[in-house]
C-alpha positions as CSV (number, residue, x, y, z in Angstrom):
1,M,85.5,78.1,123.5
2,E,84.2,76.9,120.2
3,P,86.8,74.8,118.6
4,K,84.5,73.8,115.7
5,K,84.0,77.4,114.8
6,T,87.7,78.0,114.9
7,E,88.3,75.1,112.7
8,K,85.7,76.4,110.3
9,E,87.4,79.8,110.3
10,V,90.7,78.2,109.5
11,Q,89.2,76.3,106.6
12,Q,87.7,79.5,105.3
13,M,91.0,81.3,105.5
14,K,92.7,78.4,103.7
15,Q,90.1,78.6,100.9
16,Q,90.6,82.4,100.7
17,L,94.3,81.9,100.4
18,E,94.0,79.3,97.7
19,S,91.6,81.5,95.8
20,M,94.1,84.5,96.1
21,R,96.9,82.2,94.9
22,E,94.9,81.1,91.8
23,D,94.0,84.7,91.0
24,H,97.6,85.8,91.3
25,E,98.8,82.9,89.1
26,R,96.2,83.9,86.5
27,Q,97.3,87.6,86.7
28,I,100.9,86.5,86.3
29,R,100.1,84.5,83.1
30,Q,98.2,87.5,81.7
31,L,101.1,89.8,82.4
32,Q,103.6,87.3,80.8
33,T,101.4,87.2,77.7
34,T,101.3,91.0,77.6
35,I,105.1,91.2,78.0
36,F,105.6,88.7,75.2
37,S,103.3,90.7,72.9
38,M,105.1,94.0,73.8
39,R,108.5,92.5,73.1
40,K,107.3,91.1,69.8
41,R,106.0,94.6,68.9
42,E,109.2,96.2,70.0
43,K,111.2,93.9,67.7
44,E,108.9,94.7,64.8
45,L,109.3,98.5,65.4
46,Q,113.1,98.1,65.7
47,T,113.1,96.3,62.3
48,Q,111.0,99.0,60.7
49,I,113.4,101.7,62.1
50,E,116.5,99.8,60.8
51,R,114.9,99.5,57.3
52,K,113.9,103.2,57.3
53,Y,117.4,104.1,58.4
54,Q,119.0,102.1,55.6
55,D,116.6,103.6,53.1
56,L,117.5,107.1,54.2
57,K,121.2,106.2,54.2
58,N,120.9,104.9,50.6
59,G,119.1,108.1,49.6
60,Q,115.8,106.3,49.0
61,G,113.7,107.7,51.8
62,K,111.8,110.8,50.9
């Protein structure tokens, strides 16, 4: 039995886990930013659609 090697392996696994956690948190932040941007764009498009609809309704859109 080699307890030191086992301890070393456990430490490596902990480091890998921490690294994965950091990567996932970074990916989550990137996705949150993407979602925010997409929602902002969606609102802009909705506003454009509503304006265009009002123009058409008022006979101005040709």
